[in-house]
C-alpha positions as CSV (number, residue, x, y, z in Angstrom):
1,M,-18.8,9.1,2.7
2,P,-19.8,6.0,4.7
3,I,-17.0,4.3,6.6
4,P,-16.2,0.8,5.3
5,D,-18.2,-2.1,6.8
6,A,-16.6,-4.2,9.5
7,Q,-15.1,-6.7,7.0
8,E,-14.6,-4.4,4.0
9,I,-11.4,-3.1,2.6
10,A,-11.8,0.1,0.6
11,L,-9.0,0.6,-2.0
12,W,-8.3,4.0,-3.4
13,Q,-6.4,4.5,-6.7
14,V,-4.7,7.9,-7.3
15,D,-2.8,9.2,-10.3
16,L,0.0,11.3,-8.8
17,D,0.8,12.9,-12.1
18,D,-2.5,14.7,-12.1
19,S,-1.5,18.3,-11.5
20,R,-5.1,19.1,-10.3
21,L,-4.2,17.3,-7.1
22,D,-1.9,20.2,-6.2
23,A,-4.9,22.0,-4.6
24,L,-5.0,19.3,-2.0
25,G,-1.5,20.2,-0.8
26,A,-2.8,23.2,1.1
27,S,-3.9,20.9,3.9
28,L,-0.4,19.6,4.7
29,N,1.1,20.5,8.1
30,P,4.6,22.1,8.5
31,Q,6.2,18.7,9.2
32,E,4.8,17.2,6.0
33,N,5.9,20.3,4.0
34,D,9.4,20.0,5.5
35,K,9.6,16.3,4.6
36,A,8.5,17.1,1.0
37,G,11.4,19.6,0.7
38,R,13.9,16.9,1.7
39,F,13.2,14.8,-1.4
40,R,16.0,14.9,-3.9
41,S,14.1,16.1,-6.9
42,P,11.1,18.4,-7.6
43,A,9.2,15.5,-9.2
44,L,9.5,13.5,-6.0
45,Q,8.6,16.5,-3.8
46,T,5.5,17.1,-5.9
47,R,4.3,13.5,-5.8
48,Y,4.8,13.4,-2.0
49,R,2.7,16.5,-1.5
50,R,0.0,15.1,-3.8
51,S,0.0,11.7,-2.0
52,Q,-0.3,13.3,1.4
53,G,-2.9,15.8,0.2
54,A,-4.9,12.9,-1.3
55,L,-4.6,10.9,1.9
56,R,-5.9,13.8,4.0
57,Q,-8.8,14.5,1.6
58,I,-9.9,10.9,1.6
59,M,-9.7,10.5,5.4
60,A,-11.4,13.8,5.9
61,D,-14.3,12.6,3.7
62,Y,-14.7,9.5,5.8
63,L,-14.5,11.4,9.1
64,D,-16.4,14.5,8.0
65,L,-13.5,16.8,9.0
66,P,-11.5,19.5,7.2
67,P,-8.4,17.8,5.6
68,A,-6.1,20.1,7.6
69,A,-7.7,18.9,10.8
70,I,-6.7,15.2,10.3
71,A,-4.1,14.3,12.9
72,F,-1.7,11.4,12.6
73,R,0.3,9.4,15.1
74,H,3.1,6.9,14.5
75,G,3.6,3.5,16.0
76,A,6.8,2.1,17.6
77,F,8.1,1.2,14.2
78,G,6.9,4.4,12.4
79,K,3.6,3.1,10.9
80,P,1.3,6.1,10.6
81,A,-2.3,5.9,12.0
82,L,-5.1,8.3,12.7
83,A,-5.0,10.0,16.1
84,G,-8.2,9.6,18.0
85,H,-10.0,7.4,15.5
86,A,-10.3,3.6,15.1
87,L,-10.2,3.7,11.3
88,H,-7.1,2.0,9.8
89,F,-5.3,2.9,6.6
90,N,-2.1,2.1,4.7
91,L,-0.6,3.8,1.7
92,S,1.9,2.8,-1.0
93,H,3.0,4.4,-4.2
94,S,5.3,3.6,-7.0
95,G,6.1,5.9,-9.9
96,S,3.0,7.9,-10.6
97,A,0.6,5.3,-9.0
98,M,-0.7,5.5,-5.5
99,L,-2.8,2.9,-3.7
100,L,-4.5,3.5,-0.3
101,A,-6.3,0.8,1.8
102,V,-8.9,1.9,4.4
103,A,-10.6,-0.6,6.8
104,R,-11.9,-1.0,10.3
105,H,-9.1,-3.5,11.0
106,A,-5.4,-3.7,10.6
107,V,-4.5,-3.6,6.9
108,G,-1.3,-3.3,4.8
109,V,-0.9,-2.7,1.1
110,D,2.1,-2.5,-1.2
111,L,2.5,-1.4,-4.8
112,E,5.7,-1.9,-6.9
113,Q,6.6,-1.6,-10.5
114,S,8.1,-4.9,-11.5
115,A,10.3,-3.7,-14.4
116,G,12.4,-6.7,-15.4
117,T,14.7,-8.8,-13.2
118,P,16.8,-6.9,-10.7
119,A,20.5,-7.0,-11.5
120,D,21.3,-8.1,-8.0
121,L,18.6,-10.7,-7.7
122,A,20.9,-13.4,-6.2
123,S,21.9,-11.1,-3.3
124,L,18.2,-10.0,-2.8
125,L,17.1,-13.6,-2.6
126,E,19.7,-14.3,0.1
127,L,18.7,-11.2,2.0
128,L,14.9,-11.3,1.7
129,C,13.6,-14.7,0.8
130,H,12.7,-17.8,2.9
131,A,14.8,-20.9,2.2
132,D,11.7,-22.6,0.6
133,E,11.3,-19.5,-1.7
134,R,14.9,-19.7,-2.8
135,V,14.5,-23.4,-3.7
136,A,11.4,-22.6,-5.7
137,M,13.1,-19.7,-7.4
138,E,16.0,-22.0,-8.5
139,A,13.5,-24.2,-10.3
140,L,12.2,-21.4,-12.5
141,A,13.4,-20.2,-15.8
142,P,15.5,-17.0,-15.3
143,A,12.9,-14.8,-17.0
144,R,10.3,-15.9,-14.5
145,R,12.4,-15.3,-11.4
146,G,12.2,-11.5,-11.4
147,Q,8.4,-11.6,-11.6
148,L,8.1,-14.0,-8.7
149,F,10.6,-12.0,-6.7
150,Y,8.4,-8.9,-6.9
151,Q,5.3,-10.9,-6.1
152,L,7.0,-12.3,-3.0
153,W,8.5,-9.0,-1.9
154,T,5.3,-7.0,-2.2
155,R,3.4,-9.6,-0.2
156,K,6.0,-9.4,2.5
157,E,5.9,-5.6,2.5
158,A,2.1,-5.6,2.8
159,Y,2.2,-8.1,5.6
160,L,4.8,-6.3,7.6
161,K,2.9,-3.0,7.1
162,A,-0.3,-4.7,8.4
163,L,1.7,-6.1,11.3
164,G,3.0,-2.6,12.0
165,T,6.7,-3.7,12.3
166,G,8.0,-2.6,8.9
167,L,11.4,-4.0,8.0
168,S,12.4,-4.5,11.6
169,V,11.4,-8.2,11.0
170,D,13.7,-10.6,9.2
171,C,12.0,-11.2,5.9
172,R,13.6,-14.6,5.5
173,L,11.3,-15.8,8.3
174,V,8.2,-15.0,6.2
175,S,6.7,-17.2,3.5
176,F,3.3,-17.9,2.0
177,A,1.0,-20.9,1.7
178,P,-1.5,-20.9,-1.2
179,V,-5.2,-20.9,-0.1
180,D,-7.0,-20.1,-3.3
181,T,-6.3,-18.3,-6.5
182,G,-4.5,-15.0,-5.5
183,L,-5.0,-15.7,-1.8
184,W,-2.0,-16.6,0.4
185,Q,-1.8,-17.4,4.1
186,V,1.2,-15.8,5.8
187,R,3.6,-18.2,7.6
188,H,5.9,-16.3,10.0
189,D,8.5,-18.6,11.6
190,G,8.6,-18.1,15.3
191,M,5.6,-15.7,15.4
192,R,2.6,-16.8,17.4
193,A,-0.6,-15.4,16.2
194,S,-4.1,-16.4,17.3
195,T,-5.5,-15.2,13.9
196,P,-3.4,-15.7,10.8
197,Y,-2.8,-13.0,8.2
198,Y,-3.7,-13.4,4.5
199,C,-2.4,-11.6,1.4
200,R,-4.5,-11.1,-1.7
201,D,-3.0,-10.3,-5.0
202,L,-4.9,-7.4,-6.6
203,P,-5.7,-7.8,-10.3
204,L,-4.4,-4.5,-11.7
205,G,-4.6,-5.5,-15.3
206,D,-1.0,-4.5,-15.9
207,A,1.9,-7.0,-15.5
208,A,4.3,-4.1,-14.8
209,Y,2.8,-3.7,-11.3
210,C,2.5,-6.0,-8.3
211,A,0.0,-5.0,-5.6
212,P,-1.1,-7.2,-2.7
213,V,-3.3,-6.2,0.3
214,C,-2.9,-8.0,3.6
215,S,-5.2,-8.4,6.6
216,Q,-6.6,-11.0,9.0
217,Q,-9.8,-11.1,6.9
218,P,-9.3,-13.6,4.0
219,Q,-12.8,-13.0,2.6
220,A,-12.9,-9.2,3.1
221,P,-15.0,-7.6,0.4
222,L,-12.8,-5.2,-1.7
223,S,-14.1,-2.0,-3.2
224,L,-12.0,0.0,-5.7
225,R,-12.5,3.7,-5.9
226,C,-10.6,6.6,-7.6
227,L,-9.8,10.0,-6.3
228,L,-10.6,12.2,-9.2
229,A,-9.3,15.7,-9.2
230,A,-11.5,18.3,-10.6
231,S,-11.1,22.0,-11.5
232,S,-13.7,22.8,-8.8
233,P,-12.5,23.4,-5.2
234,A,-10.7,20.6,-3.4
235,G,-13.7,19.7,-1.3
236,Q,-15.5,18.7,-4.5
237,A,-12.6,16.6,-5.8
238,L,-13.7,13.3,-4.3
239,R,-16.1,11.0,-6.0
240,Q,-16.3,7.3,-6.6
241,A,-15.8,6.0,-10.1
242,A,-14.8,3.0,-12.1
243,C,-11.1,2.8,-12.0
244,L,-8.9,2.1,-15.0
245,P,-6.0,-0.3,-14.5
246,Y,-2.6,1.2,-13.7
247,G,-0.2,1.9,-16.5
């Protein structure tokens, strides 16, 4: 499968409740199998194995390698990356849905189910939101606040994953300026960056999910693909297809 063009971000959608993905779990290394065993429930263990197997299969298809031969390294703050290859990726999953972004440049993606307003919303706003965001939240009807919180939170997660720092950064220093419909420039107080980061809200067709992708390429073409498991051998499981919305 061709590696994405220089500007492109390839997005992969995976249904982690598809039992046919279990065949991909054979490529996991001992460390991944050990991590899977530490999840608190069999369902979470299964979804982790399927997500890692799917990641290995997709990256193997790009690099023309066996899935078990894909090697990962981790940055200073734990962000996984390919060892020995310049291709970037980032993965997120929520419930049974998984989203993977692949690009030739730094990229972050987040996926969250936005099921209602969190019971502890007030404390979350104090902990995670910029002062300007808290003011904007106060102006909204209560029913709208939960939806906006998830939108803000997933954009911050996607940005911090693209940056490679994870939650080591104070989220209250991060906010967003609208550029276009669904496109936001990241504002990071105290952070000097020669090239700004941008978050793009992905239209999933399901209000129960929020999913932004973040990079320094505001006009990066996006392509959406599905990993479709088949009853044939795992090597035949990959193909591109029109993807249905989550949910």
